[in-house]
C-alpha positions in Angstrom: 20.0 13.6 -82.9 19.7 13.8 -79.1 19.1 17.3 -77.8 20.3 18.3 -74.3 18.2 20.6 -72.0 20.0 23.8 -73.0 19.0 23.3 -76.6 15.4 22.5 -75.9 12.4 24.9 -75.3 9.0 23.5 -74.3 6.1 25.8 -74.8 2.3 25.6 -74.9 0.0 27.8 -77.1 -3.0 28.9 -75.0 -5.9 31.2 -75.9 -9.7 31.6 -76.0 -11.6 29.6 -78.6 -11.1 30.9 -82.1 -8.4 33.4 -81.4 -6.0 31.6 -83.8 -3.8 29.1 -81.8 -4.0 26.3 -84.4 -3.6 28.7 -87.3 -0.5 30.2 -85.7 1.1 26.7 -85.1 0.3 25.7 -88.7 2.2 28.9 -89.9 5.2 28.0 -87.7 5.2 24.5 -89.0 5.0 25.5 -92.7 7.8 28.1 -92.3 10.3 25.9 -90.4 9.7 22.4 -91.6 10.2 20.9 -95.1 6.9 19.1 -95.6 6.1 17.4 -98.9 2.6 18.1 -100.3 1.9 20.5 -97.4 -1.1 21.9 -99.3 -2.8 18.5 -99.2 -2.8 18.7 -95.3 -5.5 21.4 -95.4 -5.8 24.7 -93.6 -5.5 23.4 -90.0 -2.8 20.7 -89.9 -3.0 20.2 -86.1 -6.8 19.8 -85.9 -6.8 16.3 -87.4 -9.8 14.8 -85.7 -13.1 14.7 -87.7 -15.0 16.6 -85.0 -12.3 19.2 -84.7 -12.5 20.0 -88.4 -16.3 20.1 -88.3 -16.7 22.1 -85.1 -13.7 24.4 -85.8 -12.3 23.9 -82.3 -9.4 22.0 -80.8 -10.5 19.1 -78.6 -7.3 17.2 -77.9 -4.0 18.7 -77.0 -1.4 18.0 -79.8 2.4 17.8 -79.8 4.7 19.0 -82.5 8.3 20.2 -82.7 10.3 22.5 -84.9 13.9 23.6 -85.2 15.3 27.1 -85.2 18.9 28.2 -84.8 20.1 24.8 -83.6 17.3 24.8 -80.9 14.5 22.3 -80.7 11.2 23.9 -79.8 8.5 21.4 -78.6 5.0 22.9 -79.0 1.8 21.9 -77.4 -1.4 23.2 -79.1 -4.0 23.2 -76.3 -7.8 23.5 -76.5 -9.3 26.9 -75.8 -12.7 25.8 -74.7 -13.1 25.5 -70.9 -14.9 22.1 -71.2 -11.6 20.6 -72.2 -9.7 22.2 -69.3 -8.4 18.8 -68.3 -6.4 18.7 -71.5 -5.0 22.2 -70.6 -4.2 21.4 -67.0 -2.1 18.3 -67.7 -0.3 19.6 -70.8 0.9 22.7 -69.0 3.0 20.4 -66.8 5.1 19.6 -69.8 6.3 23.1 -70.5 8.3 26.0 -69.0 6.5 28.8 -70.9 3.3 29.6 -72.8 2.4 31.9 -75.7 -0.8 33.6 -74.8 -2.8 34.5 -77.9 -5.3 37.3 -77.7 -7.5 38.6 -80.5 -6.5 42.3 -81.2 -10.2 43.2 -81.8 -12.0 41.1 -79.1 -9.4 41.4 -76.3 -9.2 38.9 -73.4 -12.3 36.6 -73.2 -13.6 34.4 -70.4 -11.5 31.3 -71.4 -8.4 33.5 -71.8 -8.7 34.1 -68.1 -9.1 30.3 -67.5 -6.0 29.2 -69.4 -3.9 32.1 -68.2 -4.8 31.4 -64.5 -3.5 27.9 -64.9 -0.2 29.1 -66.4 0.3 31.7 -63.7 -0.4 29.2 -60.9 2.3 26.9 -62.3 4.8 29.9 -62.5 5.3 29.6 -66.2 6.9 32.3 -68.3 4.2 34.0 -70.4 4.8 35.6 -73.8 1.8 37.7 -75.0 1.0 37.5 -78.7 -1.6 40.0 -79.9 -3.0 38.2 -83.0 -5.2 39.3 -85.9 -3.8 42.8 -85.9 -5.0 43.0 -89.6 -8.6 43.1 -88.5 -10.4 46.3 -89.4 -11.5 47.0 -85.8 -8.2 45.8 -84.1 -7.2 48.0 -81.2 -3.8 46.8 -79.9 -3.3 49.4 -77.1 -6.7 48.8 -75.6 -6.2 45.0 -75.9 -2.7 45.3 -74.2 -4.2 47.3 -71.4 -6.9 44.7 -70.8 -4.2 42.0 -70.7 -2.2 43.9 -68.1 -5.4 44.2 -66.0 -6.0 40.5 -66.3 -2.5 39.6 -65.2 -3.1 41.8 -62.1 -6.5 40.2 -61.4 -4.9 36.7 -61.5 -2.1 37.6 -59.1 0.8 37.5 -61.4 4.2 38.1 -59.8 6.6 41.0 -60.8 8.5 38.8 -63.3 5.4 37.5 -65.0 4.0 41.1 -65.3 7.1 42.0 -67.3 5.9 39.9 -70.2 7.3 40.3 -73.8 4.7 41.3 -76.4 4.6 40.1 -80.1 2.2 41.4 -82.7 1.1 39.0 -85.5 -1.3 38.0 -88.2 -1.4 34.2 -87.9 -3.4 33.6 -91.0 -0.9 35.7 -93.1 2.1 34.1 -91.3 3.5 37.5 -90.2 4.9 38.7 -86.9 6.9 41.6 -85.5 8.0 43.3 -82.3 6.0 46.4 -83.1 2.3 46.7 -84.2 2.9 48.4 -87.5 6.1 46.6 -88.4 5.2 43.0 -89.2 7.9 40.9 -90.9 7.0 38.4 -93.7 7.5 35.5 -91.3 7.0 34.4 -87.7 10.7 34.2 -86.8 10.5 37.1 -84.3 8.3 34.9 -82.2 10.7 32.0 -82.3 13.6 34.2 -81.2 11.6 35.6 -78.3 10.7 32.0 -77.3 14.4 31.0 -77.3 15.4 34.1 -75.4 12.6 34.3 -72.8 11.5 30.8 -72.1 13.8 29.1 -69.6 15.5 25.9 -70.7 13.8 22.8 -69.1 14.6 22.4 -65.4 16.3 19.1 -64.7 16.1 17.2 -61.4 19.5 16.0 -60.3 20.7 14.1 -57.3 24.3 13.4 -56.3 25.4 9.8 -56.0 22.6 8.6 -58.2 23.6 7.3 -61.7 20.2 7.8 -63.3 17.6 9.9 -61.3 15.0 9.1 -63.9 11.6 10.8 -63.5 9.2 11.1 -66.3 5.6 12.3 -65.7 3.0 10.6 -67.9 0.6 13.3 -69.2 -1.0 11.6 -72.2 -1.5 8.2 -73.7 -1.3 7.0 -77.4 -2.0 3.6 -78.9 -0.1 1.9 -81.6 -1.3 -1.3 -83.2 2.3 -2.7 -83.1 3.8 -1.1 -80.1 0.8 -1.1 -77.8 0.1 1.5 -75.2 2.5 4.4 -75.4 3.0 6.9 -72.5 3.6 10.5 -73.6 5.3 12.9 -71.1 8.2 15.0 -70.1 11.5 13.7 -68.6 12.2 15.8 -65.5 15.4 14.0 -64.5 17.9 11.4 -65.7 17.6 9.8 -69.1 15.7 7.1 -71.0 17.3 4.5 -73.2 15.9 1.8 -75.4 15.7 -1.7 -73.7 16.4 -0.3 -70.2 14.4 -1.7 -67.3 11.8 0.9 -66.0 9.2 1.1 -63.3 5.8 2.9 -63.3 4.8 4.3 -59.9 1.0 4.5 -59.7 -1.4 5.7 -57.1 -1.6 2.2 -55.6 1.6 0.3 -56.2 3.9 0.0 -59.1 4.5 -1.9 -62.3 7.7 -3.0 -64.0 8.7 -3.3 -67.7 11.3 -2.5 -70.3 11.5 0.3 -72.9 10.5 -1.5 -76.1 10.2 1.8 -78.1 11.4 5.3 -77.5 10.2 8.2 -79.6 10.6 12.0 -79.7 8.4 14.5 -81.6 9.9 15.5 -84.9 7.8 18.1 -86.9 4.3 16.8 -87.2 5.3 13.2 -86.5 7.5 11.1 -84.2 11.0 9.7 -84.6 12.5 6.6 -83.0 15.6 7.3 -81.0 18.0 5.2 -78.9 18.0 7.6 -75.9 16.5 10.8 -74.6 17.8 13.3 -72.1 16.0 15.2 -69.3 13.9 18.1 -70.7 12.7 16.2 -73.7 9.0 15.3 -74.4 8.9 11.6 -75.4 6.7 8.6 -76.1 7.6 5.4 -74.4 6.2 1.9 -74.9 6.8 -1.0 -72.5 4.4 -0.5 -69.6 0.9 -1.7 -70.7 -0.9 -0.8 -67.5 0.5 2.8 -67.3 -1.9 5.6 -66.7 -2.0 9.4 -66.9 -0.4 10.9 -63.8 2.0 8.0 -63.2 5.8 8.5 -62.9 8.2 6.4 -64.9 11.5 5.8 -63.1 14.1 3.2 -62.4 13.8 0.7 -59.5 17.1 2.0 -57.9 15.7 5.5 -57.7 12.0 5.0 -57.3 10.8 8.5 -56.5 7.4 9.7 -57.8 6.5 13.2 -59.1 3.4 15.0 -57.9 0.4 13.7 -59.8 -1.6 15.9 -62.1 -4.4 17.8 -60.4 -7.6 18.3 -62.5 -10.7 20.3 -61.5 -13.7 18.2 -60.7 -16.6 17.7 -63.2 -19.6 20.0 -62.9 -22.2 18.3 -65.1 -23.5 14.7 -65.2 -25.7 12.7 -67.5 -27.1 9.2 -67.5 -26.0 7.0 -70.4 -28.1 3.9 -71.0 -28.9 1.0 -73.3 -31.3 2.1 -76.1 -34.8 0.9 -75.2 -36.8 2.4 -78.1 -38.7 0.2 -80.5 -36.0 0.9 -83.1 -33.2 -0.4 -80.9 -30.6 -2.5 -82.7 -31.7 -1.5 -86.2 -29.1 1.3 -86.8 -26.0 0.4 -84.8 -24.0 -2.8 -84.2 -23.0 -1.9 -80.6 -25.7 -1.4 -78.1 -25.3 -3.8 -75.2 -24.6 -2.6 -71.7 -21.3 -4.5 -71.7 -20.1 -2.8 -74.9 -21.2 0.7 -73.6 -19.5 0.0 -70.2 -16.3 -1.1 -71.8 -16.2 2.0 -74.1 -16.9 4.5 -71.3 -14.3 3.0 -69.0 -11.8 2.9 -71.8 -12.4 6.7 -72.3 -11.3 7.2 -68.7 -7.7 6.2 -69.6 -7.2 9.3 -71.7 -9.9 11.7 -70.7 -8.6 12.9 -67.3 -11.5 15.2 -66.4 -14.2 12.5 -67.1 -15.8 10.4 -64.4 -17.9 7.2 -64.9 -19.9 5.2 -62.3 -22.4 2.4 -62.5 -26.0 3.7 -61.9 -27.7 2.4 -58.8 -31.0 2.4 -60.7 -30.1 -0.3 -63.3 -27.2 -2.4 -64.6 -27.9 -1.0 -68.0 -27.2 2.7 -67.0 -24.1 4.6 -66.2 -23.6 8.1 -64.7 -21.1 10.0 -66.7 -19.7 13.3 -65.3 -17.7 16.0 -67.2 -16.8 19.6 -67.4 -19.7 20.8 -69.5 -22.3 19.9 -72.1 -19.8 20.2 -74.9 -17.3 17.9 -73.1 -20.0 15.2 -72.9 -21.5 15.7 -76.3 -18.1 15.2 -78.0 -17.9 11.8 -76.2 -21.5 10.9 -77.3 -20.7 12.0 -80.9 -17.5 9.9 -80.9 -19.5 6.8 -79.7 -22.2 7.2 -82.3 -19.6 7.4 -85.1 -18.1 4.2 -83.7 -21.4 2.4 -84.2 -22.9 2.7 -80.7 -26.6 3.0 -79.9 -27.5 4.6 -76.6 -30.0 6.9 -74.8 -28.9 9.8 -72.7 -30.7 11.9 -70.1 -30.9 15.7 -69.5 -27.6 17.2 -68.3 -27.7 18.0 -64.5 -25.3 20.0 -62.4 -23.3 18.3 -59.6 -24.1 19.7 -56.2 -21.5 19.6 -53.4 -21.6 20.0 -49.6 -18.9 22.5 -48.7 -18.4 23.2 -45.0 -22.0 22.1 -44.3 -23.4 24.3 -47.0 -25.1 22.9 -50.2 -23.2 24.5 -53.1 -23.5 24.5 -56.8 -21.2 25.4 -59.7 -21.3 29.0 -61.1 -19.9 30.3 -64.4 -18.8 33.6 -65.8 -20.5 34.4 -69.1 -20.0 37.1 -71.7 -22.7 37.8 -74.3 -22.6 40.0 -77.4 -25.8 40.8 -79.3 -27.1 43.6 -81.6 -28.6 46.5 -79.7 -32.2 45.6 -80.5 -32.0 42.4 -78.6 -30.8 44.0 -75.4 -34.2 43.5 -73.6 -34.4 39.8 -74.6 -31.1 39.1 -72.9 -31.8 41.2 -69.8 -35.1 39.3 -69.4 -33.6 35.9 -69.6 -30.6 36.7 -67.4 -33.0 38.1 -64.8 -35.2 35.0 -64.8 -32.2 32.7 -64.4 -30.6 34.4 -61.4 -27.6 36.0 -63.2 -25.5 38.6 -61.4 -24.8 41.1 -64.1 -21.3 42.5 -63.6 -21.1 44.8 -66.6 -23.2 45.9 -69.6 -22.4 48.5 -72.2 -22.6 49.2 -75.9 -19.5 48.7 -78.0 -17.6 51.8 -79.3 -19.5 51.7 -82.6 -22.8 51.5 -80.8 -24.0 48.6 -83.0 -23.7 45.8 -80.4 -24.3 45.4 -76.7 -21.9 43.5 -74.3 -23.0 41.7 -71.1 -20.7 40.2 -68.4 -22.4 38.1 -65.7 -22.0 35.4 -63.2 -24.7 32.8 -62.9 -25.4 29.2 -61.8 -24.5 26.5 -64.2 -28.0 24.9 -63.9 -29.6 28.0 -65.2 -27.1 28.2 -68.1 -28.3 24.8 -69.5 -30.5 25.6 -72.5 -29.8 29.4 -72.5 -27.6 29.5 -75.6 -30.1 27.7 -77.9 -32.9 29.9 -76.5 -31.0 33.1 -77.2 -30.0 31.9 -80.7 -33.8 31.5 -81.4 -34.8 34.8 -79.8 -32.0 36.9 -81.4 -32.3 35.2 -84.8 -28.9 33.6 -84.6 -27.0 36.8 -83.9 -25.9 36.0 -80.3 -22.2 35.3 -79.4 -21.9 33.7 -76.0 -18.9 32.4 -74.0 -18.7 30.9 -70.6 -16.1 29.6 -68.2 -16.3 27.8 -64.9 -15.9 30.1 -61.9 -16.2 27.9 -58.9 -18.7 26.5 -56.3 -20.8 28.9 -54.3 -23.8 28.4 -52.0 -26.9 27.2 -53.8 -29.3 30.0 -54.8 -33.0 30.0 -55.3 -33.8 30.8 -58.9 -36.8 30.6 -61.3 -35.6 27.6 -63.4 -39.1 26.9 -64.8 -37.9 26.3 -68.3 -40.3 23.4 -69.0 -41.9 23.2 -72.4 -44.6 21.3 -74.1 -43.8 18.6 -76.8 -45.7 17.2 -79.7 -45.7 13.5 -79.0 -46.6 10.6 -81.4 -49.3 8.2 -80.4 -48.6 5.8 -83.3 -45.8 3.8 -84.9 -45.3 4.2 -88.6 -44.3 6.6 -91.3 -45.3 10.3 -91.0 -47.7 11.7 -93.5 -47.7 15.3 -94.9 -51.5 15.5 -94.3 -51.1 14.9 -90.5 -48.0 17.1 -90.2 -49.8 19.9 -91.9 -52.3 20.0 -89.0 -49.5 19.4 -86.4 -47.4 22.4 -87.5 -50.4 24.7 -86.6 -49.9 23.5 -83.0 -46.1 24.0 -82.7 -42.7 23.7 -84.3 -41.9 20.4 -86.0 -38.5 18.6 -85.7 -39.2 16.0 -88.5 -40.6 16.0 -92.0 -42.8 13.7 -94.0 -42.0 10.0 -94.7 -40.0 9.6 -91.4 -40.3 6.5 -89.3 -41.7 7.2 -85.8 -42.9 5.3 -82.8 -45.3 5.9 -79.9 -43.8 8.2 -77.4 -41.4 9.8 -79.9 -41.2 13.7 -79.7 -42.2 15.2 -83.1 -41.7 18.9 -82.2 -42.2 21.6 -79.6 -45.7 22.5 -78.7 -46.8 26.1 -78.8 -48.1 25.8 -75.2 -46.2 24.6 -72.1 -47.9 21.3 -72.1 -47.5 18.1 -74.1 -49.9 17.5 -77.0 -50.4 13.9 -78.3 -51.2 13.4 -81.9 -51.1 10.8 -84.7 -48.5 11.9 -87.4 -49.3 8.8 -89.5 -52.9 9.7 -90.4 -53.5 10.1 -94.1 -56.2 12.0 -95.9 -59.5 10.2 -96.3 -60.2 9.3 -100.0 -63.6 10.3 -101.4 -65.1 10.4 -104.9 -65.5 14.2 -104.6 -63.1 16.5 -106.3 -62.6 20.1 -105.5 -59.9 22.6 -106.3 -59.1 23.0 -102.6 -58.7 19.3 -102.0 -56.3 18.9 -104.9 -53.9 21.6 -103.8 -50.5 20.3 -102.7 -49.7 20.5 -99.0 -46.8 22.8 -98.1 -44.9 22.0 -94.9 -42.7 24.4 -93.1 -39.1 23.1 -93.0 -38.5 21.3 -89.7 -36.2 22.7 -87.1 -32.9 20.8 -87.3 -32.1 19.3 -84.0 -28.4 18.5 -83.5 -27.0 16.5 -80.6 -26.2 19.7 -78.6 -29.6 21.3 -79.2 -31.4 18.1 -78.4 -29.5 17.8 -75.1 -30.4 21.4 -74.2 -34.1 20.9 -75.3 -35.1 17.8 -73.4 -37.0 18.0 -70.1 -36.7 15.7 -67.1 -39.2 13.2 -68.5 -37.4 13.0 -71.9 -34.4 11.3 -73.4 -32.2 11.6 -76.5 -31.9 8.5 -78.5 -28.5 8.4 -80.3 -27.7 6.0 -83.1 -25.1 6.2 -85.9 -27.9 7.3 -88.3 -30.3 9.4 -86.3 -30.7 11.5 -83.2 -34.3 11.3 -81.9 -36.0 12.8 -78.8 -38.4 10.6 -77.0 -40.4 10.4 -73.8 -38.9 8.4 -70.9 -42.1 6.4 -70.8 -43.4 5.7 -74.3 -47.1 4.9 -73.7 -49.5 7.6 -72.7 -51.0 5.4 -70.0 -47.6 4.9 -68.3 -46.9 8.6 -68.4 -50.2 9.4 -66.7 -49.5 6.8 -64.0 -46.0 8.3 -63.4 -47.6 11.8 -63.0 -49.9 10.6 -60.3 -47.0 9.2 -58.2 
C-alpha cells in the first residue's frame, strides 16, 4: 500500500544514553505489529549489532515503522551518546518531529542537551516523554521544570516551548497524559504523535511533472541488490525502473531504480512506487554517497547537504609491527587496513581518514571521541584485522588567529566520601566547575564542569579506580575555545618485559610487589611488551619468564605455592586511556596488548637522548 503525505508521520526518538529510547521503541513495536516468535528477538529488538548488545547502547540509527489508526508512523531510533552525534545529525533531517525521552529520576543530562539542541535548530516539533515514572526516586514536576529551563537555554521559539508532555514506563509498556494515570499500553503517545507532529512537508513546483528530490541520509548493502540509498523523499515520487540522477558534491551520476523499498515494521517491503514524505531504500546508483540528492534529469535540483560537526579526537592506526604480527589475524597489511578504513567513510559521516606523512603503513583517523574510535577498532578486530593504534590526541584549530582546543561539558555523580578525590582531579586538569551540590537524600554528590577534551582523556578510568567503581560520568562536546595551560602531567610508569617467552608465576610474584599486573602466568610475551603499571612514575624493566632455580634443598617455605593477585583486566577502552605517548595498543582478534613504541631497551634510551 502506498501512503500519501497526509497519512505519514516521521519522528525520531532522542534522549541521553540509557534513558530508555530503544526499550520504548520495542514496546511500541510489540503492541502495534503482529510479529511471530517476538520473544525470540530478545529484550532490545532494535539494538541488533553485537557491540550494541554488549555495551548496552545504540551505535547506529535504526529505522522501523508501525501503523495506528490508518496512519503510518516512521520511527528512527537514534544513538544517545554524543560520540555518535553524526548519526543523530543526519537522521534528524528525515523527520518533522522528535520524541524527547527524559528519565523521571535523573532529569535532563548533558547528551539530552546535545540532541535537543540539534532538533530545535532544525525547527522540529518536540514531544516530551518523561520515562521511568515507576522509579522509586522519580520526581516528575522537578524533571519537567528542568526540561523547560533547558528549552529556554537552547533558544526554543514560542511554539516549541508549548510542548505536549507524556508520562510513561517504557519497560512496562505503559503511557498516559497524566503522571498517576498510566494506561496499559502506549497508544496515548501514538495519538499525540499523529495530532502534534506535522505531516511531511512536500516540495512542489508548478509546471514540473515530477519535482523529485530525495536526500540520501544512510547507506545499506544487499548482496543481491548492491548499494542501497536510504533517505527521505522531499518532493515528487519514485517509481521502479524510472531513470534517476544522483547529484554529488562534484558532478552527478545516472542510473535506474532497480529496487524500491519502504520500511514495514522491523523489516522492509518492496513497492512499485513511493510518494513524497516517505522514507525509502533505493538501489540503482552504485556510487551514491551520504548527503547526495536523488532526482530526475529534467528537474536536477539538489537539496542542502547534511552538515556534521567536525571530529575532535584523532589516533594513528598502523600495521602491527610486534613480534607476534600475523599469528592471530588474517588481515594485517597496509592495503587491507586502508581499504577497510576508507570503506568506513561511506557510512560513518563524522569520521575522517588521511594517510600519515610519517609512513605508508600508518593512517590518521579522526572521530568525535574515544568511544567513536574504539567501536571502529573493535569492529575491525572482530573482522579479523591486526593493527596497532596510538594514544588519542585532541585536534587543535586556529580560529581567528587564536590556537583553540575542544572543550566538553561533564557531569559526575559520586558517593559523598569521594568528593575530595573528584575535586582534586578536576582542579589538576583545568576544569571550570559550574555547579556542585549533594543530592536531596544526601548520599551522593553531583558535579557539573566544563573542561578541555585533552584533560578528559583517561579521567574516567582514573576515577573508576579511585572511587572503587562507583563514579557515574557523562560528557558532551561544548565547542572550541582558546587553548588553556593546564597541568596534564598524567604520565605513569610501566612494567616492561625484557624477554620473549612464557610468563612464570615465580617472576610475576616478584613483579607484583612493584606495581599492578595486567597479565597472569603462562602468557606469551615479547621484549618491550607492557606487563603492568609500575608503582612509581617511571618504567621498570624486568624478566617475567624467569623460573625458580632448582636445588636439592627442601624447606617448608620453598614448597609453598605461589599466590598471584588477579591481574587488572585491560579492555580496549581502558588500554587506550592508559597508554602514554611512547606506547601503543596492539589489537588482534584474540588479544589486546600494550607495548612500547620502541621494543628494545637500547632503542628507547637512544630516543630519550634525542
